[in-house]
C-alpha positions in Angstrom: 107.9 98.0 115.3 105.7 101.1 115.1 102.1 102.0 115.9 99.7 104.1 113.7 100.0 107.8 114.5 103.7 107.4 115.5 107.0 107.9 113.6 107.1 104.5 111.8 107.1 106.2 108.4 110.0 108.6 109.2 113.6 107.7 108.8 114.8 108.6 112.3 117.1 107.0 114.9 114.1 106.0 117.0 112.8 103.7 114.3 116.1 101.7 114.3 116.8 101.8 118.1 113.6 100.0 118.9 114.5 97.0 116.7 118.0 96.4 118.2 117.1 94.4 121.3 114.4 92.3 119.5 117.0 91.6 116.8 119.5 90.3 119.3 116.8 88.1 120.9 115.9 86.8 117.5 119.5 85.9 116.6 119.9 84.1 119.9 116.9 81.9 118.9 118.5 81.1 115.5 116.7 83.7 113.3 118.3 86.3 111.0 115.8 89.0 111.6 112.3 89.9 112.8 109.2 90.4 110.6 107.0 92.9 112.4 103.2 92.8 112.4 100.6 95.5 112.9 100.0 94.5 116.5 96.4 95.7 116.8 95.3 93.6 113.8 96.7 90.6 115.7 95.1 91.3 119.1 91.8 92.5 117.5 91.0 90.0 114.7 87.8 90.2 112.7 85.2 88.0 114.5 83.6 87.2 111.1 86.8 85.7 109.6 87.5 82.0 109.7 91.3 82.7 109.8 93.2 82.6 113.0 94.3 85.9 114.7 97.9 85.4 113.5 96.9 84.7 109.9 94.8 87.9 109.9 97.6 90.1 111.2 98.9 92.7 108.8 102.6 92.6 107.9 104.8 95.7 108.4 108.5 95.2 107.6 111.8 93.8 108.9 114.2 95.6 111.2 115.6 97.7 108.4 114.1 96.4 105.2 110.8 96.3 103.3 109.2 93.0 102.2 107.7 91.8 98.9 105.7 88.7 98.0 105.3 87.0 94.7 101.9 85.3 94.9 100.5 82.3 92.9 97.8 84.6 91.5 100.5 86.6 89.6 100.5 89.5 92.0 103.8 91.1 93.2 102.8 92.8 96.4 104.3 94.9 99.2 102.7 96.4 102.3 101.0 99.7 101.7 102.4 103.0 103.1 98.8 104.2 103.9 98.9 103.1 107.6 102.0 105.2 108.3 103.8 102.4 110.1 106.6 101.5 107.6 109.4 103.3 105.9 109.0 104.4 102.3 112.3 102.8 101.3 114.1 104.1 98.3 114.9 100.5 97.1 111.3 99.5 97.8 110.1 102.3 95.5 112.7 101.4 92.9 111.6 97.8 92.7 107.9 98.9 92.5 108.7 101.2 89.6 110.8 98.5 87.7 108.1 95.8 88.3 105.4 98.1 86.9 107.4 99.5 84.0 108.8 96.1 82.9 105.8 94.0 83.9 105.7 92.2 80.5 109.4 91.4 80.7 108.8 89.9 84.2 105.9 87.8 83.2 107.8 84.6 82.1 109.8 84.7 85.3 106.6 85.0 87.4 105.1 82.1 85.5 108.3 80.1 86.0 108.1 80.8 89.8 104.5 79.8 90.1 104.9 76.6 88.0 108.0 75.6 89.9 105.9 75.7 93.1 103.7 73.1 91.6 100.8 75.3 90.5 99.3 74.9 87.1 98.8 78.3 85.4 98.1 79.4 81.9 100.2 81.8 79.8 97.4 84.3 79.9 97.8 85.0 83.6 97.7 88.7 84.3 100.7 90.0 86.3 99.9 92.8 88.8 102.1 94.9 91.0 100.3 96.2 94.2 100.7 98.1 97.4 98.1 97.0 99.9 97.5 95.5 103.3 99.4 92.2 103.3 98.4 89.6 105.9 100.3 86.7 107.4 98.1 84.3 105.5 99.3 85.8 102.2 102.7 84.2 102.9 101.0 80.8 102.5 100.1 81.7 98.9 103.6 83.0 98.0 106.1 81.3 95.7 108.9 83.9 96.5 109.4 86.4 99.3 112.2 88.9 99.2 113.3 92.1 101.1 114.7 95.4 99.8 117.1 97.8 101.4 119.7 100.4 100.3 122.7 98.3 101.3 121.0 94.9 100.8 119.5 95.6 97.4 117.2 92.6 96.8 117.6 89.6 99.1 115.6 86.3 99.0 113.8 85.0 102.1 113.9 81.2 102.5 111.7 80.7 105.6 109.5 82.6 108.0 108.4 81.0 111.3 107.5 81.7 114.9 109.9 80.7 117.7 109.3 77.2 119.1 110.1 78.6 122.6 107.0 80.9 122.4 104.6 78.3 123.6 101.8 80.8 124.5 101.8 82.1 120.9 100.2 80.6 117.8 102.8 78.7 115.7 103.5 79.5 112.1 106.1 78.2 109.6 106.5 78.5 105.8 109.4 77.9 103.5 110.1 79.1 100.0 112.4 76.5 98.4 113.2 78.6 95.3 114.8 81.2 97.7 117.2 78.8 99.4 120.2 79.8 97.3 121.4 83.3 96.3 120.4 85.3 94.4 117.0 83.6 94.8 114.1 82.5 92.6 113.4 83.7 89.1 111.5 86.8 90.0 113.8 87.9 92.8 116.8 87.3 90.6 115.3 89.2 87.6 114.4 92.2 89.7 117.8 92.4 91.3 119.3 92.2 87.8 117.0 95.0 86.6 118.0 97.2 89.5 121.7 96.7 88.9 121.3 97.4 85.2 119.8 100.8 86.0 122.8 101.4 88.3 125.2 100.5 85.5 123.3 102.7 82.9 122.3 99.6 80.9 118.6 99.9 81.5 116.5 103.1 81.3 112.9 104.2 80.9 111.2 107.5 81.5 110.5 106.6 85.1 114.2 105.9 85.9 115.6 108.8 83.8 116.6 110.9 86.8 117.7 108.2 89.2 121.4 108.6 88.6 123.3 111.8 89.2 126.6 113.2 87.9 128.6 113.7 91.1 130.8 116.2 89.2 127.9 118.3 88.2 127.0 121.7 89.6 124.8 121.7 92.8 121.8 122.8 90.7 122.3 120.1 88.0 123.0 117.5 90.7 119.6 118.2 92.4 117.8 117.8 89.0 119.2 114.3 88.6 120.1 112.5 85.5 123.4 111.7 83.8 124.2 113.5 80.5 
């Protein structure tokens, strides 16, 4: 979708226009959207890694949404902004803040998600929330995958796969059974609920204090944020 050194991290028309034709192509092949990769990490894989080039490739985002993974290690992770190739989505940031601030409240839902996937894990598992380079192979270790966007909020992803018609490309396919039905698995559902609770003024912490604005306030007070 974007190359390093370009405008991938800026909310401008060019970032969306470049995704329109590939999105049409994807829908014609039966997919809902495209998940973009850092192309140079696919074409220039590490020669010392035992993983395939596709598995080594770094994830970017979808056509108009950021992506999150819930891993069997207890990590909730989303691709880092450091490469400058993805948008710093507002909902992405909101979910990161909520996951970090209410990590202990999320823990039983993370454990439920991991155990439902057939992995034995103890109650002492540490839950972490991270922004880092996420590779295709991380998808194989995920119990839930979801996307975030302003209009979409938090949406579960049931499957990710390459097209069967791309015979010259390495094939890949993974499903996340807990995400088959809306609103998704336990972690996805809980984070969506937390986000909506903030919107409805039913949940608040210091980090979310200025998220809501009084639309009837003066311009000065509106810019400060917060609801009295």
